[in-house]
C-alpha positions in Angstrom: -71.6 -163.0 -186.1 -70.9 -161.0 -183.2 -73.4 -162.8 -179.9 -75.4 -160.2 -178.4 -75.4 -160.0 -174.7 -78.8 -159.3 -173.5 -79.4 -159.3 -169.3 -82.3 -159.6 -167.8 -80.9 -160.6 -164.6 -78.9 -157.7 -162.9 -75.9 -160.3 -161.2 -75.1 -161.8 -165.1 -71.4 -161.2 -165.5 -70.3 -159.0 -169.1 -68.2 -160.6 -171.2 -67.2 -157.2 -173.2 -64.8 -154.8 -172.9 -67.5 -152.3 -171.7 -64.8 -149.4 -170.9 -63.8 -149.8 -175.0 -67.6 -148.7 -175.7 -67.7 -145.3 -176.3 -70.9 -145.2 -178.4 -73.6 -145.8 -175.5 -77.5 -145.3 -176.3 -79.5 -144.4 -173.3 -83.4 -146.0 -173.3 -85.0 -144.4 -170.6 -84.9 -141.2 -168.1 -83.7 -142.9 -165.3 -80.9 -144.6 -167.3 -79.9 -141.5 -168.9 -79.9 -139.2 -166.0 -77.8 -142.1 -163.8 -75.4 -142.0 -166.8 -75.2 -138.1 -166.4 -74.8 -138.7 -162.1 -71.9 -140.9 -163.1 -69.7 -138.9 -165.1 -70.2 -140.8 -168.2 -72.0 -138.4 -170.1 -69.2 -138.4 -172.8 -70.3 -141.8 -174.0 -73.6 -140.9 -175.0 -74.5 -140.8 -178.5 -77.6 -140.9 -178.6 -81.0 -141.0 -175.9 -84.8 -141.5 -175.9 -87.7 -139.1 -175.9 -88.0 -139.3 -172.3 -84.4 -138.5 -171.5 -84.8 -134.7 -171.3 -82.9 -134.0 -168.2 -80.0 -132.7 -167.7 -80.5 -130.1 -170.5 -77.5 -131.4 -172.3 -79.4 -134.9 -173.0 -81.8 -133.4 -174.6 -79.5 -132.3 -177.3 -78.6 -135.2 -178.3 -80.0 -137.5 -181.4 -82.8 -138.9 -180.6 -83.9 -142.5 -180.9 -87.3 -142.5 -180.0 -90.8 -143.2 -177.7 -89.1 -145.7 -175.2 -92.4 -148.1 -176.0 -92.2 -147.0 -180.2 -88.8 -147.7 -180.7 -87.5 -148.0 -184.4 -84.3 -150.6 -184.6 -83.1 -148.7 -187.5 -83.3 -145.7 -185.8 -80.9 -147.4 -183.0 -79.2 -149.1 -185.0 -78.1 -145.8 -187.3 -76.3 -144.0 -184.5 -73.7 -146.8 -184.7 -73.7 -147.8 -180.8 -71.7 -150.4 -178.9 -73.7 -150.6 -176.2 -77.5 -150.2 -175.2 -78.4 -149.2 -171.9 -82.2 -149.7 -172.1 -84.8 -149.6 -169.0 -87.2 -152.6 -168.3 -90.1 -152.1 -170.5 -88.7 -150.9 -173.5 -90.2 -151.8 -176.9 -91.6 -152.9 -179.4 -91.3 -156.8 -179.1 -90.1 -156.6 -183.0 -87.1 -153.9 -182.3 -85.8 -155.9 -179.5 -86.1 -159.1 -181.6 -83.9 -157.2 -184.4 -81.3 -156.0 -181.6 -80.9 -159.0 -179.9 -79.8 -160.5 -183.5 -77.5 -157.4 -184.0 -73.9 -157.2 -182.9 -75.2 -154.6 -180.2 -74.6 -155.3 -176.6 -78.2 -154.3 -175.2 -78.6 -154.4 -171.3 -81.6 -154.5 -169.8 -81.9 -152.3 -166.5 -84.9 -153.6 -164.2 -87.5 -150.9 -163.5 -89.0 -150.5 -160.1 -90.7 -147.8 -157.3 -88.7 -147.6 -154.0 -85.3 -146.7 -152.9 -84.0 -150.3 -153.4 -84.6 -150.0 -157.1 -82.9 -147.0 -157.9 -80.2 -148.2 -156.0 -80.2 -151.5 -158.2 -80.6 -149.3 -161.3 -77.5 -147.7 -160.3 -75.5 -150.6 -159.9 -76.2 -152.7 -162.8 -75.4 -149.6 -165.0 -72.1 -149.0 -163.5 -71.4 -152.8 -163.7 -72.5 -152.2 -167.8 -69.9 -149.4 -167.8 -67.3 -151.2 -166.0 -67.3 -147.6 -163.5 -68.3 -150.1 -160.1 -66.6 -147.4 -157.6 -67.9 -144.5 -158.8 -71.9 -146.7 -158.8 -71.0 -147.1 -155.1 -70.4 -143.7 -154.6 -73.3 -142.4 -156.4 -75.8 -145.2 -154.6 -74.5 -144.2 -151.3 -75.0 -140.9 -151.5 -78.7 -141.6 -153.2 -79.5 -143.8 -150.3 -79.0 -141.3 -147.9 -80.6 -138.7 -149.4 -84.0 -140.6 -149.7 -83.7 -141.8 -146.5 -84.0 -138.2 -145.8 -86.3 -137.2 -148.0 -88.7 -140.2 -146.4 -88.4 -139.4 -142.8 -88.8 -135.9 -143.5 -92.1 -136.8 -145.4 -93.0 -139.1 -142.7 -93.1 -136.3 -140.0 -96.3 -134.4 -141.4 -98.3 -136.4 -139.5 -101.5 -136.1 -142.0 -101.9 -137.9 -145.3 -104.1 -136.2 -147.8 -105.5 -138.4 -150.5 -104.2 -137.9 -153.6 -105.7 -138.7 -157.2 -103.0 -138.9 -159.7 -104.6 -137.7 -163.0 -102.5 -139.6 -166.3 -104.2 -137.8 -168.8 -107.7 -136.1 -169.8 -109.8 -137.1 -172.7 -112.9 -136.0 -173.4 -115.1 -136.7 -170.5 -112.6 -139.0 -168.8 -109.8 -138.9 -166.4 -107.1 -141.9 -166.6 -105.9 -141.9 -163.2 -103.2 -144.2 -160.9 -104.0 -147.3 -159.2 -102.3 -149.5 -157.1 -99.1 -150.9 -158.2 -97.4 -147.8 -160.2 -94.8 -145.2 -159.8 -97.5 -142.5 -158.9 -98.4 -144.6 -155.9 -95.0 -145.0 -155.1 -94.1 -141.6 -155.2 -97.2 -140.5 -153.2 -97.1 -142.9 -150.4 -92.8 -141.6 -150.0 -94.0 -137.7 -150.2 -96.3 -138.7 -147.1 -99.8 -138.8 -149.1 -101.9 -141.2 -149.6 -103.6 -142.9 -153.3 -107.0 -141.8 -153.6 -107.7 -144.8 -155.9 -107.0 -148.2 -154.7 -109.8 -150.7 -156.1 -107.4 -151.3 -159.0 -103.8 -152.1 -160.4 -102.1 -149.7 -163.1 -103.7 -146.6 -165.0 -107.3 -146.9 -165.5 -110.4 -144.2 -167.0 -112.5 -143.5 -163.6 -116.4 -143.5 -163.7 -117.9 -140.6 -161.6 -119.5 -142.5 -159.3 -115.7 -144.3 -157.9 -114.2 -140.2 -158.3 -116.8 -139.5 -155.9 -116.2 -141.9 -153.5 -112.5 -141.3 -153.8 -112.7 -137.8 -152.4 -109.2 -136.7 -153.3 -107.6 -134.0 -150.8 -105.5 -133.0 -154.1 -105.2 -133.9 -157.5 -101.4 -134.8 -158.8 -100.4 -134.2 -162.7 -97.5 -134.2 -164.7 -97.2 -130.9 -166.1 -97.5 -131.2 -169.5 -101.1 -130.5 -168.4 -99.7 -127.6 -166.1 -100.6 -123.8 -165.0 -103.9 -122.4 -166.2 -104.5 -125.0 -168.6 -104.8 -127.7 -166.2 -107.1 -125.9 -163.8 -109.3 -125.3 -166.9 -109.0 -128.9 -167.8 -110.0 -130.4 -164.5 -112.8 -127.5 -163.4 -114.6 -128.9 -166.8 -115.3 -131.7 -164.5 -118.6 -131.6 -162.8 -118.0 -134.4 -160.4 -114.5 -133.1 -159.7 -116.1 -129.7 -158.0 -117.7 -131.8 -155.2 -114.3 -133.4 -153.9 -112.3 -131.5 -151.5 -109.7 -131.3 -154.2 -112.1 -129.1 -156.3 -113.5 -127.1 -153.9 -110.0 -126.0 -152.9 -108.3 -125.8 -156.3 -105.8 -128.3 -154.7 -104.0 -129.3 -157.9 -100.2 -130.3 -158.2 -98.2 -129.9 -161.3 -94.7 -131.6 -161.7 -92.2 -132.8 -164.3 -93.2 -136.3 -165.3 -89.5 -137.9 -165.6 -88.5 -136.0 -162.3 -91.6 -137.1 -160.4 -91.8 -140.6 -161.6 -88.8 -141.6 -163.5 -87.4 -142.8 -159.9 -83.9 -142.0 -160.7 -81.3 -139.8 -158.8 -83.7 -136.7 -158.4 -85.8 -138.6 -156.6 -85.4 -137.5 -153.1 -85.7 -134.4 -154.6 -89.0 -134.8 -155.9 -90.6 -136.0 -152.5 -89.3 -133.1 -150.8 -90.9 -131.2 -153.4 -94.2 -132.9 -153.5 -94.2 -133.3 -149.8 -94.2 -129.8 -149.3 -97.0 -128.8 -151.3 -99.1 -131.8 -149.9 -98.5 -130.2 -146.0 -100.3 -127.3 -147.7 -103.2 -129.3 -148.9 -103.2 -131.6 -145.8 -106.8 -131.4 -144.1 -106.9 -129.8 -140.8 -107.8 -131.1 -137.8 
């Protein structure tokens, strides 16, 4: 039986000749975007449902949601290499892949400039295009530095509440140690919900106490529908965000993916936050 190469640690070496592997599956939006940014998209044969950018990626065969993958679906596209973001699953699917002959590369997740650079490095090494990865990493690093510096110039830091989902009369929001908190802070804002880690439903008292200046959401709830849903929450109407209709909707992968486009996402979010920053 062929030996599976499973790398949880990015510094491990690769024993296979990855350059000969022309059938690559990318799992995770940032992994897919990095493959395209490296100019290696011709090797992709499938992606997951979160990989909607660039437009060409969405036209590739789809193997399912990153956390609900089917081993049969993955293996049906006959991959020679699977690039998989950390956190993909479920465990049963990973067990099947580990028992197969397909090299599986685990890409470490993270929500910082350093994390993006590491993703690029690991994928570049997996595809044996280290020179391309170095060039891309340098460009992304410089772009991130410029975007973060520009965002920091605004001074005032609006309190931002990121809403992950709306279910009935409950809002599930982002606490600490989340991609949402990281992008908010990089864009010059302050996470309004800091009493817990991860994403959790928020009670009315916590919402009123947080007093968010801005509500940030993914654009699947965008436009008029988003405002209508948020306006149904009486408690939200008592906050600065509700009173000022300070609602921002952005594409989820773009906003939270922490990939090659993150500097642009920081700039876009920062510009919108400045418009809602408290005066005085």
